[in-house]
N, C-alpha and C positions, 0 to 999 in steps of 0.2 A: 398178505398183506402188500400194498402198493404203494411206496415213498418217495418223497421227491422232496426237494429243498431248494428256494430261492434266497441267494445271499448276497452281500454287498450292495444293498439299497438304502435308501432313506425311508424307513419305514415309516407311514402316517396311517395312524388308525386310533378312531376314539378320541380324537380333538388333540391327542400329542404326534411328536414326530420324535424318531429315535434314528441317529444317524448310523452306518454300518450296521444294518442289520438282516438278520435272517431267519424264515420262518419256514418250518416243518410241516408237512402234509404225509396223512396217513388217513388210504382208503375215505379220500375224498373229506378229511377234518384236518382243522389245525393241530398240533396235537404238543409244539413247543416253539418257543421263539427267543431270540438271546443277541447277543452281536458279535461282533470279532469274526475270529476263526473257530468257535466254540461248536459251532451242528457236525453232526456226525453226517456219515455216507449215507446216501440213499439210491435207489432205484434210476431217478432223475435228478440231474442236478443243476441249476438253470445260476447261471452266473450274471446279476443284472448290470454290470459294467458292459460284459462284453455283447449284452444285446441293445443296450440303453443309453452307455456312456457314465461319464465316472458321475454326475448327478441323477443315476438313476433311483426313479420314485416307487417306491411298493405300496399299494392301497387295497382294501378290500376290494371286490369285485362294486360295480357301479350298477344301482336298482333305481329302476323308472318305472314310479309310482301311475306314470299318465302321460301314455302316448297311443298313435292310433296306428302308425304301418312305417314306412321305410321301403328302399331298393324297388320303387313301383307299384308294391303291393301295399294294399290296405286291411286292417285286422278285422273289418267288419266282412272279410269276405272268403273264412274259414280257414283251414287247417293249415294247408299249401301258403297260402296269403301270409298268414302270422309266420309260417315257420320261413319263409322268404326275407320278411320284414326283421325279424329276430336275428337272423343270421349277420344282416347289415347292420345292428345294433350290438349284437355279442363283438364284433371286430373294432368297435369304438367302445370295449370295456364295459358295458350292459352286459352282464353276467343273467341276470335274474329280472324279470319283469309283467308288470300287471298290465294284461290286455284291454285297452279303453275301446267302448264301443260308441259311436256319435247317435243323436236320437235316430231311430226309427221305429214302425209298428208295434207294438207290444208283441205280436206272433215271432216277428223276427227277432226280438230284442231276444227273448225268451229262447228260442233256436241257439243263436249265437252264445249266448251264456250256456247252454247246458254244453254246445260244441268246446267250449273253453276246458269245462269243465271233465270231458272225455280225453283232449289234448293232455291234460296235466298227468295222466295216467302214463303217459307215452314221455313226454317232456318237461325235464327236470327245473328246466329252465323259466318255466311258465307259473306265475304267482297265482294267478286268476284273475277275475273279470273285473273292469269298472265302469258303472254305465255312468256317461257325463250327462246323459238324457234318458228318457223325455221329459222332467220334472224342472222343466227351467221357464223363466221368465220372458214371454214373448220381446219386451222391449229390451232385453239385454240376450238373444239369440246367439250371436255370433255367426256362426257358419255353422250352425242345426238351422235345419229345416221348420222354420216358423209353425207350419198347420200339421209338424207332429207331435207339437208341444203338447202337455196336457198337466192337467192338476194331478198332486200326487195321491191318488184315493189310496186307500189300505189296502186293498184287493188286487192292485194293478203292483204297487209296490210287493208284495207280498208274494206274486206270482212269480215275479222275475229274481226275488230273493229265492225262492223253492227253484225254479230250473236250474239255477246253479249250484244246489245241492250241499249250500256251505263253503261256495270258493267263490262268494263277491265279495271282493275286498273292500270296494269301496263307490258309492252313491251319491252323485253330486245334486243337491235339490235346491232351489230357491226358496227359502223359509217362510216369504211372506204369502207364498201361495197359500189359498185354503187346504186343509189339512197337512201343509208342510211340517209343521211342526211334531206332529202325529207320525209322520212317515219317517223322520228321523228317529222316533224311538224305536218305530219298527226296525228300521234298517241297525241300530246298534243293539239291540237285542235278539237280533241273530247272529251277532258275533262282526259285522262288518263294521267299518270307517264310515260315518255319512260326512259328506264333506258341503262347504254353504258356496256356490257358485252358481253365476250366470244369473244376475240378483237386482233387484232394485232392493234390495233391505238396507236400511237404515241401521245407525248403532243400536239402537235397541231391541230391534227383529235378528240382529246378526246374534248379540248376545245373549236373546231367548235361546236361538237355536245353536251355540253352546251351551247351555244350563239344558238345554234339551239331550246331549250327548253329542252332537256334532265336535269334530276334533282337526279337521281339513279345512283349509281355504284353499278353494279352485283356481290355479292362477291367478295370484295376489296382484291386483291393480286392472286386469283384466275381465272384461265381460261384468262389468260390478261399478257402484259409483265412486270416483275416485275421492281424496281427501280433500277435505273442505274445512275452515279454520273455525267451525261453526256446526257443522255435521262430519265428523270423524269417520263416518260411513265401516265399511265390513272391512279395512286394512288393518287400520290404527284398533278397531276391535278385537281383529285377531292377535294384532301384535301385541296388545295388553291381558290379554288371557293365555297364562301360560300351559293349559290343558291342548292348545291349537297348533297344529302343524301348518307353516303357509307356502304354498307352492309357489317357486318361482322359474320362468322360462327365461333363461340368462341367452339369450341371443343377439341383446342389441335392439331388438325389432319390437319385440313386446314389453320390454324393460330399455330405459336408457341405463348406460352402466352408471350413475349415478345412484338411480332406483334401485339399482342390482346392491348397490352397498348399502343404500339406506334402508334394504329389505333385511339384511343381514344384522346391520347396528339395531334392528328394532326389536329383530327376534333372536336374539343368539341362540343356537343350537336348537332350533325349532322350524329353519328353511330347509324345503327339499327342493334339490332342484331336476325339475320336470324336461322333458322332451317336448310334449303334448305334437312330437312329429307325426306328419300324414307320409302320404306314399311317395313324395317327393324325396323324403330325405335321403340322399346318394343316389341322388338320381337328378338327370337333366328338367330344367326350367321346360314349361309348357303347361298340356290342359291334365287335369286330373279330377277324382270323383272323392270327395269326402262325403261317406251316406249318398243322400238325396241331394247334396249340393256340387254344383260344379264350382271347380275349379280352378285359378290360372298360378301359374308361381312366374315371376319375372326377377332376377336377380336372387334366387333363394328364396324371395318372398312369397308366402302363399295368402292370394285373396280371394274371396268369394265375388263371382261370377257379376250376382245380381245385387249385392250390395256395398262390393267390396272391403269388407270387414274381413281382418286378419281371420287366416284359418288355418288355426296350427303352425306349425313350423315346417323346417327343414333341417332340424337341429340334430346335434349326435349328442350323449354326454361327455365324451372329451371334450367338445369344444367350451359346453356350459359352465366345464371345467375351466379352462381358459379364459373366457368372458368373465368368467368373477373372478380371476387371481387379475385378470387386466383392471377391473375394477378399483382393485384396492383391496378385494376380501384376502384374510390370511388362507394361505394353501390347507394349513391342517382344515379350516370352515367349511373351505369349500369343497373339502373330500368329504367331511362328517356329512353336507348335504347331499352327498351322492348315494350316502352307504348308511349310515346309522340312523343318522332322522327319518327317511324314508321308508326303510325296516320297520323303526317302529311304529311309525304311522299305521302302517297295516298291519302290525301283531306280529311280524317275524324279526322283533329285536333281538329274542334270545338266540335266534339261531344263525340272521344274517348283517351284513354292514358291519364286520369287525373281523379282526386277526389275532383276536386274543386264541387263545388255547381251548377247544371244543368246540369253537365255532365253525361253521361248516366252507370249507377251502377254496371260496373263492377270490381271487387274487387278477389284479393289474399291474401289470409294471409298464410305466411310461418315462420318458426320456427328460430333459431338464426345460424341454419347451412344448411339456405334458401331452404329448403324443402317444399314444400307446402302442407297446413293442410286444407285448406279451399277454394273454389273456388265459385264463383257467376256471371251469365251475368244478366247484366240489361235488360232494354228494347231495343224494334226493332231499329234500325235505321229509323230515316226520311226521 
């Protein structure tokens, strides 16, 4: 048995904050939690104050359910690229991630989904795949190549789910497309989360998608109709439905700080902070590819060369935490949006996103400025 203890930190987990806390880990799992000096010796002992200062924060490892790459590497380019990007994001506190794929030909998507399933056998930090395309509304294609978009025919949806062998965690669908609601039902029946996004759906169409089983709103406010006082659209419909988790990209580019706070206020406990990061995260400005789309990054903002649309982000989850707190979101709520809420959204709420006994031992220590000072990933998901 391998044991470790992290002590003398503000423990923030499950929406609560406990000062002067410690957490004990054994063989990759949380086995005990307490306060003060009541912890017992272990093989490894980490004093949070020593590494992060007197206001050290201990939180569960962050979980990104929507990201496309980093460190100059794109998740669409296979195992080496995925590992390169994951190394970057892990250093910023993201201990587990879903691998998001942009729109591509079906053959390519099926091959990539199968490759991610294979990678999960060796890389415990990979939770599965997210198909952000190709079943999107051409009018809200964003940084997806419009010529590759298609209606969600049942056979195509099932083919991609089958290629993942049960590892496709999320599929984004524009529900107003022909076959959209049936596609949502197919995704849910396969044990995956269906998400509404890149859509022209009005409130009624969005509500129908949630009634069909969709439980996620892909990057709220972006690539969808905005809020109008006579046409509330997807965002308010999702916020009013307690079955739905709303993704938010808290980079002050996709969402203004006031809107970040609004998102948390409108859907308490149901916001998942995601990066939507592309290859330029952690890298220099310049030219990049996002699937079939050429992208230029200037001052850290990625835009498609042909349309000028925002093309993913250069965000990491520690910065999303900092931006949310700066916007006025309570720290415990922001941490939950990086941990318990995304874990629950993709079906891992019983194992990830918490530092309660029995949870997997993913943990992050941050300093008073919410900069990451220590990261650990626990056992493999069973």
